[in-house]
N, CA, C and O atoms as a GROMACS GRO file, in nm:
protein
  560
    1MET      N    1  -5.718   0.687   8.656
    1MET     CA    2  -5.816   0.859   8.621
    1MET      C    3  -5.714   0.936   8.509
    1MET      O    4  -5.592   0.946   8.511
    2ILE      N    5  -5.795   0.977   8.428
    2ILE     CA    6  -5.744   1.055   8.347
    2ILE      C    7  -5.720   1.195   8.350
    2ILE      O    8  -5.813   1.269   8.383
    3SER      N    9  -5.609   1.242   8.319
    3SER     CA   10  -5.586   1.377   8.357
    3SER      C   11  -5.619   1.517   8.358
    3SER      O   12  -5.603   1.518   8.480
    4ILE      N   13  -5.642   1.604   8.339
    4ILE     CA   14  -5.724   1.683   8.290
    4ILE      C   15  -5.669   1.697   8.101
    4ILE      O   16  -5.742   1.701   8.002
    5GLY      N   17  -5.489   1.702   8.111
    5GLY     CA   18  -5.491   1.694   8.010
    5GLY      C   19  -5.494   1.633   7.933
    5GLY      O   20  -5.558   1.653   7.830
    6HIS      N   21  -5.420   1.533   7.958
    6HIS     CA   22  -5.454   1.369   7.870
    6HIS      C   23  -5.637   1.408   7.800
    6HIS      O   24  -5.653   1.419   7.679
    7LYS      N   25  -5.765   1.425   7.907
    7LYS     CA   26  -5.889   1.447   7.846
    7LYS      C   27  -5.865   1.546   7.734
    7LYS      O   28  -5.891   1.515   7.618
    8GLN      N   29  -5.808   1.682   7.770
    8GLN     CA   30  -5.795   1.762   7.739
    8GLN      C   31  -5.679   1.738   7.526
    8GLN      O   32  -5.682   1.805   7.424
    9GLN      N   33  -5.614   1.629   7.560
    9GLN     CA   34  -5.612   1.618   7.414
    9GLN      C   35  -5.678   1.510   7.379
    9GLN      O   36  -5.741   1.543   7.278
   10PHE      N   37  -5.702   1.393   7.405
   10PHE     CA   38  -5.802   1.353   7.338
   10PHE      C   39  -5.883   1.405   7.278
   10PHE      O   40  -5.875   1.387   7.157
   11PHE      N   41  -5.991   1.488   7.326
   11PHE     CA   42  -6.096   1.575   7.244
   11PHE      C   43  -6.033   1.663   7.147
   11PHE      O   44  -6.108   1.688   7.052
   12GLN      N   45  -5.917   1.720   7.141
   12GLN     CA   46  -5.859   1.744   7.079
   12GLN      C   47  -5.841   1.668   6.933
   12GLN      O   48  -5.897   1.716   6.834
   13PHE      N   49  -5.772   1.565   6.924
   13PHE     CA   50  -5.794   1.438   6.826
   13PHE      C   51  -5.859   1.432   6.788
   13PHE      O   52  -5.850   1.440   6.666
   14ILE      N   53  -5.979   1.415   6.840
   14ILE     CA   54  -6.110   1.404   6.818
   14ILE      C   55  -6.116   1.471   6.689
   14ILE      O   56  -6.113   1.430   6.573
   15LYS      N   57  -6.127   1.630   6.765
   15LYS     CA   58  -6.190   1.766   6.655
   15LYS      C   59  -6.080   1.762   6.559
   15LYS      O   60  -6.109   1.812   6.451
   16PHE      N   61  -5.955   1.713   6.571
   16PHE     CA   62  -5.844   1.735   6.492
   16PHE      C   63  -5.894   1.643   6.382
   16PHE      O   64  -5.896   1.693   6.270
   17GLY      N   65  -5.945   1.488   6.398
   17GLY     CA   66  -5.938   1.396   6.322
   17GLY      C   67  -6.125   1.464   6.221
   17GLY      O   68  -6.152   1.468   6.101
   18ILE      N   69  -6.210   1.504   6.347
   18ILE     CA   70  -6.337   1.572   6.201
   18ILE      C   71  -6.287   1.716   6.146
   18ILE      O   72  -6.373   1.777   6.083
   19VAL      N   73  -6.186   1.767   6.157
   19VAL     CA   74  -6.108   1.843   6.056
   19VAL      C   75  -6.050   1.774   5.968
   19VAL      O   76  -6.105   1.756   5.859
   20GLY      N   77  -5.948   1.729   5.992
   20GLY     CA   78  -5.930   1.647   5.897
   20GLY      C   79  -6.018   1.552   5.791
   20GLY      O   80  -5.990   1.497   5.685
   21SER      N   81  -6.110   1.560   5.855
   21SER     CA   82  -6.212   1.473   5.717
   21SER      C   83  -6.278   1.546   5.662
   21SER      O   84  -6.324   1.517   5.552
   22SER      N   85  -6.308   1.689   5.736
   22SER     CA   86  -6.331   1.784   5.630
   22SER      C   87  -6.253   1.812   5.485
   22SER      O   88  -6.300   1.825   5.372
   23GLY      N   89  -6.112   1.815   5.533
   23GLY     CA   90  -6.016   1.847   5.464
   23GLY      C   91  -5.984   1.710   5.364
   23GLY      O   92  -5.922   1.728   5.259
   24LEU      N   93  -6.020   1.604   5.394
   24LEU     CA   94  -6.052   1.459   5.285
   24LEU      C   95  -6.109   1.484   5.219
   24LEU      O   96  -6.065   1.442   5.112
   25GLY      N   97  -6.228   1.555   5.202
   25GLY     CA   98  -6.374   1.576   5.142
   25GLY      C   99  -6.274   1.726   5.012
   25GLY      O  100  -6.255   1.731   4.890
   26ILE      N  101  -6.246   1.795   5.100
   26ILE     CA  102  -6.194   1.950   5.010
   26ILE      C  103  -6.091   1.884   4.906
   26ILE      O  104  -6.086   1.916   4.788
   27ASP      N  105  -5.983   1.757   4.986
   27ASP     CA  106  -5.914   1.726   4.887
   27ASP      C  107  -5.934   1.620   4.751
   27ASP      O  108  -5.886   1.610   4.637
   28ILE      N  109  -6.018   1.558   4.822
   28ILE     CA  110  -6.068   1.456   4.733
   28ILE      C  111  -6.157   1.566   4.588
   28ILE      O  112  -6.128   1.585   4.470
   29LEU      N  113  -6.265   1.613   4.672
   29LEU     CA  114  -6.292   1.750   4.583
   29LEU      C  115  -6.197   1.838   4.515
   29LEU      O  116  -6.223   1.866   4.398
   30ALA      N  117  -6.108   1.877   4.558
   30ALA     CA  118  -6.042   2.031   4.490
   30ALA      C  119  -5.911   1.858   4.387
   30ALA      O  120  -5.807   1.908   4.344
   31VAL      N  121  -5.916   1.750   4.367
   31VAL     CA  122  -5.820   1.650   4.297
   31VAL      C  123  -5.899   1.673   4.138
   31VAL      O  124  -5.876   1.703   4.021
   32TYR      N  125  -6.010   1.634   4.235
   32TYR     CA  126  -6.139   1.577   4.084
   32TYR      C  127  -6.186   1.726   4.017
   32TYR      O  128  -6.196   1.708   3.896
   33LEU      N  129  -6.215   1.848   4.048
   33LEU     CA  130  -6.194   1.945   3.995
   33LEU      C  131  -6.070   1.984   3.940
   33LEU      O  132  -6.056   1.990   3.818
   34LEU      N  133  -5.982   2.011   4.014
   34LEU     CA  134  -5.815   2.062   3.893
   34LEU      C  135  -5.800   1.929   3.814
   34LEU      O  136  -5.794   1.951   3.694
   35ARG      N  137  -5.792   1.790   3.849
   35ARG     CA  138  -5.741   1.713   3.754
   35ARG      C  139  -5.755   1.750   3.585
   35ARG      O  140  -5.652   1.746   3.518
   36PRO      N  141  -5.906   1.792   3.510
   36PRO     CA  142  -5.864   1.775   3.421
   36PRO      C  143  -5.803   1.922   3.349
   36PRO      O  144  -5.742   1.911   3.242
   37LEU      N  145  -5.817   2.031   3.398
   37LEU     CA  146  -5.747   2.158   3.459
   37LEU      C  147  -5.556   2.158   3.482
   37LEU      O  148  -5.478   2.250   3.459
   38THR      N  149  -5.530   2.045   3.525
   38THR     CA  150  -5.391   2.037   3.538
   38THR      C  151  -5.345   1.893   3.553
   38THR      O  152  -5.256   1.868   3.634
   39GLY      N  153  -5.385   1.824   3.499
   39GLY     CA  154  -5.357   1.598   3.528
   39GLY      C  155  -5.372   1.573   3.646
   39GLY      O  156  -5.388   1.660   3.732
   40LEU      N  157  -5.370   1.488   3.661
   40LEU     CA  158  -5.342   1.412   3.830
   40LEU      C  159  -5.218   1.508   3.930
   40LEU      O  160  -5.250   1.590   4.016
   41THR      N  161  -5.063   1.469   3.888
   41THR     CA  162  -4.952   1.462   3.935
   41THR      C  163  -5.017   1.604   4.051
   41THR      O  164  -5.035   1.593   4.173
   42ILE      N  165  -5.043   1.741   3.960
   42ILE     CA  166  -5.065   1.850   3.972
   42ILE      C  167  -5.182   1.855   4.061
   42ILE      O  168  -5.184   1.872   4.183
   43ALA      N  169  -5.245   1.843   4.007
   43ALA     CA  170  -5.425   1.863   4.041
   43ALA      C  171  -5.393   1.747   4.237
   43ALA      O  172  -5.458   1.779   4.336
   44THR      N  173  -5.322   1.667   4.240
   44THR     CA  174  -5.307   1.581   4.336
   44THR      C  175  -5.161   1.725   4.484
   44THR      O  176  -5.178   1.760   4.601
   45LEU      N  177  -5.067   1.751   4.400
   45LEU     CA  178  -5.041   1.822   4.534
   45LEU      C  179  -5.090   1.927   4.568
   45LEU      O  180  -5.116   1.943   4.688
   46ALA      N  181  -5.128   2.069   4.439
   46ALA     CA  182  -5.274   2.155   4.473
   46ALA      C  183  -5.314   2.157   4.584
   46ALA      O  184  -5.292   2.239   4.673
   47ALA      N  185  -5.412   2.009   4.584
   47ALA     CA  186  -5.546   1.979   4.626
   47ALA      C  187  -5.475   1.933   4.782
   47ALA      O  188  -5.565   1.926   4.866
   48TYR      N  189  -5.374   1.908   4.827
   48TYR     CA  190  -5.301   1.891   4.975
   48TYR      C  191  -5.350   2.001   5.006
   48TYR      O  192  -5.435   2.028   5.092
   49PHE      N  193  -5.282   2.085   4.915
   49PHE     CA  194  -5.192   2.224   4.992
   49PHE      C  195  -5.371   2.333   5.016
   49PHE      O  196  -5.387   2.403   5.116
   50ILE      N  197  -5.440   2.326   4.944
   50ILE     CA  198  -5.575   2.351   4.935
   50ILE      C  199  -5.653   2.290   5.078
   50ILE      O  200  -5.719   2.357   5.158
   51ALA      N  201  -5.619   2.130   5.085
   51ALA     CA  202  -5.676   2.140   5.190
   51ALA      C  203  -5.640   2.143   5.316
   51ALA      O  204  -5.727   2.136   5.402
   52ALA      N  205  -5.484   2.156   5.359
   52ALA     CA  206  -5.394   2.184   5.422
   52ALA      C  207  -5.440   2.288   5.480
   52ALA      O  208  -5.449   2.298   5.602
   53SER      N  209  -5.470   2.369   5.405
   53SER     CA  210  -5.524   2.491   5.476
   53SER      C  211  -5.654   2.517   5.533
   53SER      O  212  -5.675   2.583   5.635
   54SER      N  213  -5.738   2.463   5.463
   54SER     CA  214  -5.803   2.462   5.579
   54SER      C  215  -5.829   2.406   5.646
   54SER      O  216  -5.869   2.473   5.741
   55ASN      N  217  -5.837   2.264   5.671
   55ASN     CA  218  -5.762   2.206   5.781
   55ASN      C  219  -5.669   2.343   5.898
   55ASN      O  220  -5.713   2.366   6.010
   56TRP      N  221  -5.587   2.391   5.860
   56TRP     CA  222  -5.503   2.504   5.972
   56TRP      C  223  -5.628   2.608   5.984
   56TRP      O  224  -5.671   2.653   6.090
   57PHE      N  225  -5.664   2.628   5.893
   57PHE     CA  226  -5.836   2.772   6.010
   57PHE      C  227  -5.904   2.711   6.064
   57PHE      O  228  -5.950   2.748   6.172
   58ILE      N  229  -5.932   2.606   6.013
   58ILE     CA  230  -6.104   2.536   6.139
   58ILE      C  231  -5.979   2.465   6.298
   58ILE      O  232  -5.990   2.480   6.419
   59ASN      N  233  -5.877   2.393   6.218
   59ASN     CA  234  -5.810   2.410   6.371
   59ASN      C  235  -5.756   2.513   6.463
   59ASN      O  236  -5.720   2.521   6.580
   60ARG      N  237  -5.766   2.579   6.370
   60ARG     CA  238  -5.651   2.720   6.449
   60ARG      C  239  -5.843   2.780   6.559
   60ARG      O  240  -5.848   2.818   6.676
   61LEU      N  241  -5.971   2.764   6.457
   61LEU     CA  242  -6.114   2.843   6.529
   61LEU      C  243  -6.157   2.710   6.640
   61LEU      O  244  -6.188   2.740   6.756
   62TRP      N  245  -6.155   2.610   6.611
   62TRP     CA  246  -6.219   2.538   6.635
   62TRP      C  247  -6.132   2.434   6.765
   62TRP      O  248  -6.144   2.454   6.886
   63THR      N  249  -6.022   2.289   6.683
   63THR     CA  250  -6.002   2.217   6.783
   63THR      C  251  -5.866   2.287   6.878
   63THR      O  252  -5.810   2.207   6.954
   64PHE      N  253  -5.817   2.424   6.876
   64PHE     CA  254  -5.683   2.524   6.960
   64PHE      C  255  -5.796   2.601   6.986
   64PHE      O  256  -5.776   2.673   6.888
   65GLY      N  257  -5.890   2.644   7.030
   65GLY     CA  258  -5.990   2.754   6.967
   65GLY      C  259  -5.983   2.820   7.122
   65GLY      O  260  -6.013   2.937   7.146
   66ASN      N  261  -5.937   2.720   7.222
   66ASN     CA  262  -5.915   2.745   7.360
   66ASN      C  263  -5.754   2.813   7.408
   66ASN      O  264  -5.712   2.806   7.523
   67ILE      N  265  -5.693   2.866   7.313
   67ILE     CA  266  -5.586   2.883   7.347
   67ILE      C  267  -5.589   3.004   7.215
   67ILE      O  268  -5.640   3.021   7.104
   68ASN      N  269  -5.437   3.116   7.375
   68ASN     CA  270  -5.434   3.265   7.301
   68ASN      C  271  -5.307   3.219   7.202
   68ASN      O  272  -5.205   3.152   7.220
   69HIS      N  273  -5.376   3.300   7.069
   69HIS     CA  274  -5.239   3.272   6.966
   69HIS      C  275  -5.150   3.366   6.948
   69HIS      O  276  -5.184   3.482   6.923
   70ARG      N  277  -5.029   3.331   6.959
   70ARG     CA  278  -4.932   3.481   7.012
   70ARG      C  279  -4.903   3.503   6.880
   70ARG      O  280  -4.905   3.622   6.852
   71HIS      N  281  -4.869   3.409   6.763
   71HIS     CA  282  -4.777   3.438   6.603
   71HIS      C  283  -4.909   3.466   6.526
   71HIS      O  284  -5.021   3.421   6.552
   72SER      N  285  -4.866   3.568   6.403
   72SER     CA  286  -5.016   3.606   6.349
   72SER      C  287  -4.999   3.498   6.292
   72SER      O  288  -4.927   3.402   6.317
   73ILE      N  289  -5.112   3.532   6.171
   73ILE     CA  290  -5.189   3.432   6.153
   73ILE      C  291  -5.136   3.306   6.033
   73ILE      O  292  -5.154   3.186   6.013
   74PHE      N  293  -5.046   3.442   5.961
   74PHE     CA  294  -4.976   3.438   5.831
   74PHE      C  295  -4.855   3.370   5.904
   74PHE      O  296  -4.810   3.288   5.825
   75THR      N  297  -4.775   3.369   6.032
   75THR     CA  298  -4.696   3.288   6.051
   75THR      C  299  -4.691   3.113   6.109
   75THR      O  300  -4.626   3.009   6.101
   76GLN      N  301  -4.876   3.203   6.204
   76GLN     CA  302  -4.887   3.048   6.232
   76GLN      C  303  -4.930   2.966   6.124
   76GLN      O  304  -4.871   2.861   6.146
   77TRP      N  305  -5.006   2.949   6.006
   77TRP     CA  306  -5.054   2.939   5.845
   77TRP      C  307  -4.853   2.845   5.848
   77TRP      O  308  -4.821   2.728   5.867
   78ILE      N  309  -4.798   2.928   5.829
   78ILE     CA  310  -4.713   2.924   5.739
   78ILE      C  311  -4.608   2.774   5.850
   78ILE      O  312  -4.567   2.664   5.813
   79ARG      N  313  -4.600   2.842   5.983
   79ARG     CA  314  -4.562   2.733   6.079
   79ARG      C  315  -4.678   2.558   6.033
   79ARG      O  316  -4.653   2.438   6.016
   80PHE      N  317  -4.783   2.631   6.031
   80PHE     CA  318  -4.861   2.485   6.018
   80PHE      C  319  -4.812   2.422   5.883
   80PHE      O  320  -4.802   2.299   5.886
   81ILE      N  321  -4.780   2.484   5.762
   81ILE     CA  322  -4.740   2.396   5.646
   81ILE      C  323  -4.642   2.344   5.704
   81ILE      O  324  -4.653   2.222   5.715
   82MET      N  325  -4.546   2.390   5.748
   82MET     CA  326  -4.394   2.330   5.768
   82MET      C  327  -4.373   2.230   5.821
   82MET      O  328  -4.289   2.143   5.796
   83THR      N  329  -4.506   2.240   5.959
   83THR     CA  330  -4.449   2.116   6.020
   83THR      C  331  -4.523   2.025   5.997
   83THR      O  332  -4.512   1.920   6.060
   84ASN      N  333  -4.657   2.052   5.861
   84ASN     CA  334  -4.710   1.868   5.826
   84ASN      C  335  -4.634   1.837   5.697
   84ASN      O  336  -4.700   1.800   5.601
   85ILE      N  337  -4.512   1.847   5.687
   85ILE     CA  338  -4.461   1.793   5.595
   85ILE      C  339  -4.418   1.665   5.612
   85ILE      O  340  -4.430   1.582   5.522
   86LEU      N  341  -4.380   1.646   5.693
   86LEU     CA  342  -4.366   1.492   5.737
   86LEU      C  343  -4.526   1.421   5.743
   86LEU      O  344  -4.540   1.299   5.729
   87GLY      N  345  -4.604   1.483   5.758
   87GLY     CA  346  -4.796   1.434   5.699
   87GLY      C  347  -4.785   1.443   5.561
   87GLY      O  348  -4.840   1.350   5.502
   88PHE      N  349  -4.733   1.523   5.495
   88PHE     CA  350  -4.754   1.577   5.371
   88PHE      C  351  -4.666   1.399   5.317
   88PHE      O  352  -4.736   1.321   5.253
   89CYS      N  353  -4.540   1.363   5.346
   89CYS     CA  354  -4.440   1.316   5.281
   89CYS      C  355  -4.551   1.153   5.277
   89CYS      O  356  -4.594   1.081   5.186
   90CYS      N  357  -4.560   1.152   5.437
   90CYS     CA  358  -4.673   0.997   5.431
   90CYS      C  359  -4.781   0.965   5.362
   90CYS      O  360  -4.819   0.857   5.317
   91ASN      N  361  -4.850   1.125   5.357
   91ASN     CA  362  -4.972   1.114   5.243
   91ASN      C  363  -4.944   1.102   5.107
   91ASN      O  364  -4.964   0.989   5.064
   92ARG      N  365  -4.905   1.185   5.026
   92ARG     CA  366  -4.904   1.217   4.906
   92ARG      C  367  -4.818   1.108   4.884
   92ARG      O  368  -4.855   1.036   4.790
   93GLY      N  369  -4.680   1.063   4.962
   93GLY     CA  370  -4.655   0.926   4.938
   93GLY      C  371  -4.724   0.786   4.895
   93GLY      O  372  -4.716   0.702   4.805
   94VAL      N  373  -4.784   0.807   4.990
   94VAL     CA  374  -4.887   0.649   4.955
   94VAL      C  375  -4.970   0.696   4.882
   94VAL      O  376  -5.007   0.601   4.813
   95VAL      N  377  -5.040   0.808   4.843
   95VAL     CA  378  -5.149   0.818   4.708
   95VAL      C  379  -5.029   0.805   4.572
   95VAL      O  380  -5.077   0.768   4.465
   96PHE      N  381  -4.907   0.829   4.575
   96PHE     CA  382  -4.847   0.778   4.445
   96PHE      C  383  -4.770   0.687   4.396
   96PHE      O  384  -4.708   0.668   4.292
   97PHE      N  385  -4.795   0.621   4.522
   97PHE     CA  386  -4.734   0.445   4.549
   97PHE      C  387  -4.857   0.442   4.490
   97PHE      O  388  -4.853   0.401   4.374
   98LEU      N  389  -4.980   0.477   4.536
   98LEU     CA  390  -5.079   0.402   4.448
   98LEU      C  391  -5.068   0.348   4.401
   98LEU      O  392  -5.050   0.227   4.397
   99PHE      N  393  -5.090   0.536   4.262
   99PHE     CA  394  -5.105   0.538   4.152
   99PHE      C  395  -5.024   0.441   4.020
   99PHE      O  396  -5.035   0.401   3.904
  100PHE      N  397  -4.943   0.441   4.134
  100PHE     CA  398  -4.826   0.403   4.023
  100PHE      C  399  -4.820   0.248   3.993
  100PHE      O  400  -4.753   0.182   3.912
  101LEU      N  401  -4.931   0.209   4.105
  101LEU     CA  402  -4.840   0.068   4.129
  101LEU      C  403  -4.994  -0.014   4.063
  101LEU      O  404  -4.982  -0.129   4.019
  102ASN      N  405  -5.142   0.062   4.062
  102ASN     CA  406  -5.242   0.044   3.993
  102ASN      C  407  -5.283   0.108   3.904
  102ASN      O  408  -5.252   0.227   3.900
  103SER      N  409  -5.363   0.054   3.806
  103SER     CA  410  -5.470   0.217   3.753
  103SER      C  411  -5.566   0.205   3.787
  103SER      O  412  -5.648   0.294   3.764
  104PHE      N  413  -5.597   0.106   3.847
  104PHE     CA  414  -5.707   0.127   3.920
  104PHE      C  415  -5.715   0.213   4.003
  104PHE      O  416  -5.833   0.246   4.016
  105PHE      N  417  -5.627   0.284   4.087
  105PHE     CA  418  -5.600   0.376   4.167
  105PHE      C  419  -5.611   0.485   4.115
  105PHE      O  420  -5.685   0.571   4.162
  106ARG      N  421  -5.523   0.505   3.985
  106ARG     CA  422  -5.578   0.599   3.940
  106ARG      C  423  -5.708   0.681   3.842
  106ARG      O  424  -5.729   0.784   3.779
  107TYR      N  425  -5.771   0.559   3.878
  107TYR     CA  426  -5.987   0.610   3.786
  107TYR      C  427  -6.004   0.662   3.958
  107TYR      O  428  -6.018   0.781   3.986
  108TYR      N  429  -6.000   0.588   4.029
  108TYR     CA  430  -6.076   0.589   4.174
  108TYR      C  431  -6.017   0.627   4.242
  108TYR      O  432  -5.984   0.542   4.326
  109VAL      N  433  -5.949   0.791   4.269
  109VAL     CA  434  -5.896   0.900   4.251
  109VAL      C  435  -5.845   0.900   4.432
  109VAL      O  436  -5.736   0.919   4.485
  110PHE      N  437  -5.996   0.865   4.495
  110PHE     CA  438  -6.043   0.925   4.660
  110PHE      C  439  -6.047   0.806   4.668
  110PHE      O  440  -6.164   0.780   4.639
  111ILE      N  441  -5.958   0.646   4.704
  111ILE     CA  442  -5.935   0.539   4.783
  111ILE      C  443  -5.821   0.572   4.797
  111ILE      O  444  -5.793   0.599   4.914
  112PRO      N  445  -5.711   0.584   4.699
  112PRO     CA  446  -5.574   0.666   4.769
  112PRO      C  447  -5.551   0.809   4.896
  112PRO      O  448  -5.480   0.842   4.991
  113LEU      N  449  -5.677   0.857   4.808
  113LEU     CA  450  -5.692   0.968   4.909
  113LEU      C  451  -5.655   0.957   5.058
  113LEU      O  452  -5.570   1.006   5.133
  114ILE      N  453  -5.768   0.864   5.065
  114ILE     CA  454  -5.792   0.816   5.157
  114ILE      C  455  -5.707   0.733   5.266
  114ILE      O  456  -5.707   0.761   5.385
  115ILE      N  457  -5.636   0.628   5.208
  115ILE     CA  458  -5.516   0.585   5.278
  115ILE      C  459  -5.448   0.662   5.326
  115ILE      O  460  -5.416   0.638   5.443
  116GLY      N  461  -5.389   0.801   5.256
  116GLY     CA  462  -5.280   0.865   5.262
  116GLY      C  463  -5.329   0.969   5.396
  116GLY      O  464  -5.252   1.003   5.485
  117ALA      N  465  -5.477   1.011   5.385
  117ALA     CA  466  -5.509   1.119   5.450
  117ALA      C  467  -5.452   0.958   5.586
  117ALA      O  468  -5.339   0.911   5.592
  118ILE      N  469  -5.514   0.935   5.629
  118ILE     CA  470  -5.449   0.830   5.743
  118ILE      C  471  -5.363   0.832   5.781
  118ILE      O  472  -5.340   0.861   5.899
  119THR      N  473  -5.287   0.802   5.702
  119THR     CA  474  -5.160   0.772   5.745
  119THR      C  475  -5.066   0.910   5.758
  119THR      O  476  -4.963   0.908   5.826
  120GLY      N  477  -5.101   1.008   5.700
  120GLY     CA  478  -5.016   1.148   5.755
  120GLY      C  479  -5.125   1.210   5.906
  120GLY      O  480  -5.113   1.317   5.966
  121MET      N  481  -5.227   1.099   5.930
  121MET     CA  482  -5.316   1.211   6.043
  121MET      C  483  -5.225   1.237   6.115
  121MET      O  484  -5.160   1.340   6.131
  122LEU      N  485  -5.218   1.056   6.196
  122LEU     CA  486  -5.122   1.108   6.295
  122LEU      C  487  -4.996   1.199   6.355
  122LEU      O  488  -4.986   1.246   6.468
  123ALA      N  489  -4.899   1.209   6.242
  123ALA     CA  490  -4.794   1.320   6.258
  123ALA      C  491  -4.876   1.430   6.210
  123ALA      O  492  -4.831   1.523   6.277
  124ASN      N  493  -4.934   1.460   6.165
  124ASN     CA  494  -4.988   1.584   6.171
  124ASN      C  495  -5.028   1.664   6.302
  124ASN      O  496  -4.996   1.771   6.354
  125PHE      N  497  -5.140   1.528   6.340
  125PHE     CA  498  -5.120   1.559   6.530
  125PHE      C  499  -5.049   1.548   6.636
  125PHE      O  500  -5.083   1.618   6.732
  126HIS      N  501  -4.982   1.497   6.645
  126HIS     CA  502  -4.841   1.468   6.727
  126HIS      C  503  -4.765   1.601   6.685
  126HIS      O  504  -4.800   1.673   6.778
  127LEU      N  505  -4.700   1.665   6.620
  127LEU     CA  506  -4.634   1.720   6.506
  127LEU      C  507  -4.742   1.897   6.536
  127LEU      O  508  -4.707   2.003   6.588
  128SER      N  509  -4.816   1.873   6.502
  128SER     CA  510  -4.904   2.062   6.498
  128SER      C  511  -4.964   2.076   6.651
  128SER      O  512  -4.970   2.191   6.693
  129ARG      N  513  -5.017   1.952   6.754
  129ARG     CA  514  -5.008   2.057   6.890
  129ARG      C  515  -4.894   2.048   6.940
  129ARG      O  516  -4.908   2.094   7.053
  130LYS      N  517  -4.731   2.000   6.922
  130LYS     CA  518  -4.618   2.050   6.998
  130LYS      C  519  -4.546   2.192   6.915
  130LYS      O  520  -4.492   2.290   6.965
  131LEU      N  521  -4.574   2.153   6.755
  131LEU     CA  522  -4.504   2.292   6.746
  131LEU      C  523  -4.556   2.432   6.708
  131LEU      O  524  -4.518   2.549   6.711
  132VAL      N  525  -4.727   2.314   6.649
  132VAL     CA  526  -4.769   2.496   6.549
  132VAL      C  527  -4.886   2.554   6.707
  132VAL      O  528  -4.905   2.671   6.742
  133TYR      N  529  -4.925   2.466   6.752
  133TYR     CA  530  -5.058   2.544   6.867
  133TYR      C  531  -4.999   2.536   7.018
  133TYR      O  532  -5.062   2.573   7.117
  134ASN      N  533  -4.890   2.488   7.019
  134ASN     CA  534  -4.843   2.474   7.188
  134ASN      C  535  -4.769   2.591   7.268
  134ASN      O  536  -4.752   2.574   7.389
  135ASP      N  537  -4.718   2.726   7.200
  135ASP     CA  538  -4.679   2.836   7.201
  135ASP      C  539  -4.807   2.900   7.238
  135ASP      O  540  -4.841   3.001   7.176
  136SER      N  541  -4.884   2.853   7.334
  136SER     CA  542  -4.987   2.932   7.340
  136SER      C  543  -5.071   2.903   7.479
  136SER      O  544  -5.109   2.792   7.517
  137ILE      N  545  -5.091   3.026   7.546
  137ILE     CA  546  -5.121   3.021   7.673
  137ILE      C  547  -5.262   2.932   7.685
  137ILE      O  548  -5.338   2.962   7.593
  138SER      N  549  -5.300   2.862   7.748
  138SER     CA  550  -5.482   2.821   7.735
  138SER      C  551  -5.566   2.910   7.816
  138SER      O  552  -5.532   2.944   7.929
  139LYS      N  553  -5.655   2.943   7.770
  139LYS     CA  554  -5.777   3.024   7.800
  139LYS      C  555  -5.842   2.900   7.919
  139LYS      O  556  -5.857   2.934   8.036
  140ARG      N  557  -5.868   2.798   7.886
  140ARG     CA  558  -5.916   2.691   7.999
  140ARG      C  559  -6.054   2.775   8.042
  140ARG      O  560  -6.128   2.730   8.130
   0.00000   0.00000   0.00000
């Protein structure tokens, strides 16, 4: 028998993945738009924070929308960004490794971005759930 808490966590994970997929789209789009202006390295770094900010906002409203948030929006956003540093390192570490591994990946930027997003997602979900969205009371 699955407990209500495990069921809620499962659905939160599914929603987090859906939001992450939309963030991946934003990430890819931002890299392609910024690359001609800033170069690949800066575009890749900036795009992560654009996508992460979008993900935080959508997760706040939808994935974890059933909780009463006791922190201000700005404080929660900072906590989300700081909490996801491990996911950022996993994500962008893989991306930059692939960029430098082979020029194929610098040309087809979306491939390392997808692989990087997958590597960072699990760390980001668990850390966000425990450190960003956990300090609130469930509305149920």
